[in-house]
N, C-alpha and C positions, 0 to 999 in steps of 0.2 A: 484675844483668845490664845490659850495655851495648848500647844500640840505636843503630845507625848510621842516619843520616837519608838516606843515598844511595838514590835511586830509590824513595822511599816514596810520592811523588806521581806518579801516572801518569794519563793520560786514559782515558776509557771511551767505549764506544759510546753513541750516543743511541738508545734503544729506542723503536721505533714500534709493534711488534707482536711477539708471541712465537709465535703459531700461526695462520698461517704466520709464520716468523721474518723480520723486517725490521729491520735495524740500520744506523744511520748512522755513517760514519767521523768521528772527531773531527778533521776536516781541519786546523783552525787550529793544532792542537797537534802536528802531524806535518810535519816538513820534509824527510822522506826522499824520495829519488828513487823508491824502491820502497816501497809501502805494506806494513808487516808484516802477516802473515796474521791476527794477533789483532785487527787493526783494519780489515781489508778489509771494505768495506760488504757487506751481505747483503740480497738482494731475492728474495723467494719469492712465488709465487701460491698454492701448495698446501703441504701438509705434506711433509717430506722423504720421498723414496721409498726403498723397500728395494732395494738394489743388491747383487747377488751378483758379486763380482769374479772368482770362479772361472770361467774360460772365457768371460769377458765379451766380447761382440762386438757390432758394429753392422752391420746389413744395409742394402744399397742395392738397391732394386727399382723397378718402374714402367717408364717409357719408356727402358729400357736394353737392351742386347743380351745382357749376361751378368750377371744378378742375382747378387750376391756378399755374403758376410759377411766381416768383417775383425776379427781378434783384435787386442787392444791390442799384443801382442808383434809382430804383423806390421807394425803401423803404425810401431813404433819402429825398424825397420830400413829404412824408406823415407826418401827425401830429406825434409829438414825445413826449416822457416822458424822464425825466432825474433825476436820483437819486444817492446820495451817499449811498452805501450799503456795509455792512460788509458781505463778502463772507466767510462762514465757512464750512470746510469739516465735514461730520458727524462723522468722526473718530478722530476729534480734541480731544486731551488729552487722547487718548486711552492708552497711556503708564502708566497712573495713576490708571487704574483698578486693583483691588485686590479681588479675584485671577486674575492673568494675563490672557489676551486673545491674540489670534493670529491675525496677521495683521500688517500693517505698524505702527510702534510705534511712532506715532505723539505725541509730547508734546503739547505746547501751541501755536505753530506757524502755524498750518494748517488753517490759516485764514488771510485775508488781507482786505483792504478797498479801494474802488475806486468809481469814478464817471462814471456811465454807462448811455449811451444814446441809444435810439432805438424807434421802433414803437410798440405801444400796439398791442399784438397779436389779440385782438378782432377786430381791424380794418381790418386785413387781412381776418378774417372769415366773416366780413360784405361783403367783395368782393366775397367770394366763396359761401356764404350762408351755413347754417347748417341744416341737416335733423333732424326731431324730434327724430329719433332713436339714435342719437349720445349720447355716454356715456363717452368716454375718447378721448384724443388726444395724439398720439404717436409722439415723436420727435426723429429722428435718426441723429446721427453724422456720419461724414466720418471716424472716427477712428474705427478700427476693429481688430480682432485677435482671438486667441483661449483661452480657459479656462482650468484650471486644473481639474475641477470637472465633466464636461460634454463634450462629443465630439462635434466637429463642429466649424465653423467659425461664429463669431458674430459681428455685429455692436453694438456700445454702443447706447442703446436706452432706453428711459424712457417715461412713460405716465403721464398725469395730468388729474384729473377729470375736467369735463366741467366748474364747478364753479371756479376753479383756473385758467384754461386756458382762461376763459372769463374775469377774473378780470382785470381792467384797468391798474394795476401795473405790470402785466405779460407782458414782452416786448421781442421783437426780437432785440437785440442790435447789433450795428455796430461800436460803439465808446467806448473807455475806456480812461478816463481822457483827453478828448478833441481830441484824435487821433484815427485812425482806431485800432480796437482791435489787440493787438500783436498776431502773429502767434501761440505762445505757449499757448495763453489764448483763442483760438477759432476763429481766423480770418477766414473769414470775418464776420460771423454771429454766434451769441451765444444766446441761450435762457436764460432769466433772470427771476427767480422766487424769488423776494426779501425776503420773509419770510421763505423760505425753505432752508434746507441744500444744499450744493453745488452739490450733485449728480443729482439734478433736473436741473442744469444749463447746459444743453447739448451744447457741443462745436462743431464747424465746421459743423453747421447744413446742412443736406443733403436733408432730406425729412420729411414732416409732414403729418400724416394720422389721420383723424377723424374716430374712430371705434365705433362699436355698442355693444361691449363686454368689459370685463376687459382684459387688456394687460397682457400677461404671459411671457414676456421676462425675462431672468435670472437676469438682473440688477434691475428688479422690484419684482420678486417673490422669488429669492434666496438671493441675496445681498440686502442691505439696508432694512433689516427686523430686528426688535428687537426680539431676541430669549432669553427670560428670563430664560429658563430651559437649563441646560448644556447638557443634554442627549436626549432631545426630542424637538419637535416643539410646544409643548403645550404653549398656551398664546402668540404666535407670532403675531406681528402687524407691520405695515409699518412705516418706518422713513419718516418724512415729515417736519413739522415746527421746526425751531430752538428752542432749550430749552433756558430758561433764564439762563444767565451765567455771570461770571466776571473773570478777571485775574489780579493779582497783578503784576505790572511791576517794581516797586521799593519799597523797597530794593530787591535785588536778593536773591533767596533761598540760605541759608547757608552762607550768607555774615557776615563778622565781621564788626560791625559799632561802631562809637564812641558814648559816652553817651552825646549826644546833641539833639536838636530838629530836627526831620526828617519829611519829607513830604512823607507819604505813598501814592503811586499813582497807578492807574490802569485804566482798561476799563471795561465796562459792555454792554451787548447787549441782544436782545431777538427776537424771531420770532412772538410774539403775543403782539400787543400793543406797548408800549414804557417803558423804564426803569423809574420807579418812585422813587426808593430809593436804595442806597447802604449802607450797614452797615459794620463796621470794628471792629474786636476784636483783642486785643493785648495779651489776656490771654487765648487763645485756646477756646474761645466761652463762657466764664463765663459772661463777660459784652460786650455789643455791643454799638457802637457809630455811629451816622449818618455821612456819608462822604458828602463833598460838590460835587455837580454835575456840569458839564459843557457840554452843548449840543448845537450843531449848530441848528438854527431854520429851520423848514420845511424839516428836513431830518429824517423821522421816522424809516428808515431802517439802520441807521448808529449806530456804537458803540458810547458811550459817555465816556468822561473822568471823573474820580472822584479822590478826594484826601482828605487826613486827616492829620493834624499836630499832631505829637506824640513826647513827651519828655519822654524817658524811665526813670522810677523812680529809677532804680538801675541797676547795671551790672548783666549779666547773660544771659541765653537763653530765648528767647520769641518765641511763636507760634502765627503768625499773620494770621487772616482769613478775607476774604471778601465774602459777599453774597449780591446778587442783587434781587430786586423785580420788577415785571412789572405790567402794568395796567390791565392785565387779571387776576391778583391775584396770579400768580405763584411766588415762591421763591426758591432760590437754596437750595437743601437739604444738610444735613450734610454728608450723604452717597450717592454715585452715584447709579443709576439704573443699576445694573449689567446685562449685556447681552453678549452672547458668541461671538458675532462679534465685540463688543466694540464700539457701536455707542452712540452718544448723551451724553457723559460724562459732567455732570454739577454740581458736588458736589462743595461745597464752595471752593474757591481758598485758598491755604494754603502755607505759607513759614515759615521757621525757621531762626532766626537771633541770632547772639551772640553779645551782647553789651559789649564793653571792656572799 
């Protein structure tokens, strides 16, 4: 028997937990613009819910004039929006905080990129009408379970302020990469909030309620909050927009490389505006050099690729850094914003290499 060696070596998820399932994308081994489904990162708070796709619908009630239910087939004939979006867990890069923090120790792969298609949520609210007293919109998923910190059974639920809920780019999606959303990623309907971290992207949508007060569910007021003080709640504030960020994809951290010309490569992304510049340092931040950027047109929510050619002047150890800037004026800091739940890490990306 002859065995061909083509495609025998493939990357795998990095598994953090199986129940509920939490799997990290092998980002450094994937250079695709669209992350394949089999490598799309998985983040769950509870076990997978049972979803009956027959006559599946999502209801909208609360501070509206015409409470309504919408079938998936009804949504598919409405006006649509379609975007390539980098989906990032707010805990991405948590493992790099120092001092260390508790929680899933995501490295750089708690993010993936896909083409999402759906109906602008504001169109559904045009059908139901909105009362003047409306303050927020609560999105509930079918996934549910218990927590370790407070008693009771909870649905995963999050709210959006009206300004974000009514934004034309906030959509109720039913497709990922041209196909129905995979079950593990929220089939059949998922909320998409392109500029926010993934906790806002509620999966397996069950119910939508327009409310006249601030939502106080635990995934809104306990989790997904920045707590900058280790021992108190002083200075706490909510997690929402993605921070400006970058990741070096090549070379790999602690790699031994030859003394030849190398193409340092990576990605950069942001939740406010677009990436305008990426700088690279090969001497631990003493000197910075502009990287070349490659962006696909008309995809403001996607990560961009960047690269820089580098010829090491001598053998030895080098510390390579990347930092991104966005059109809102934000730049990656040298040190992360430490918070005790480990959200929003966006310090400059750093690797060390040995040139031999």
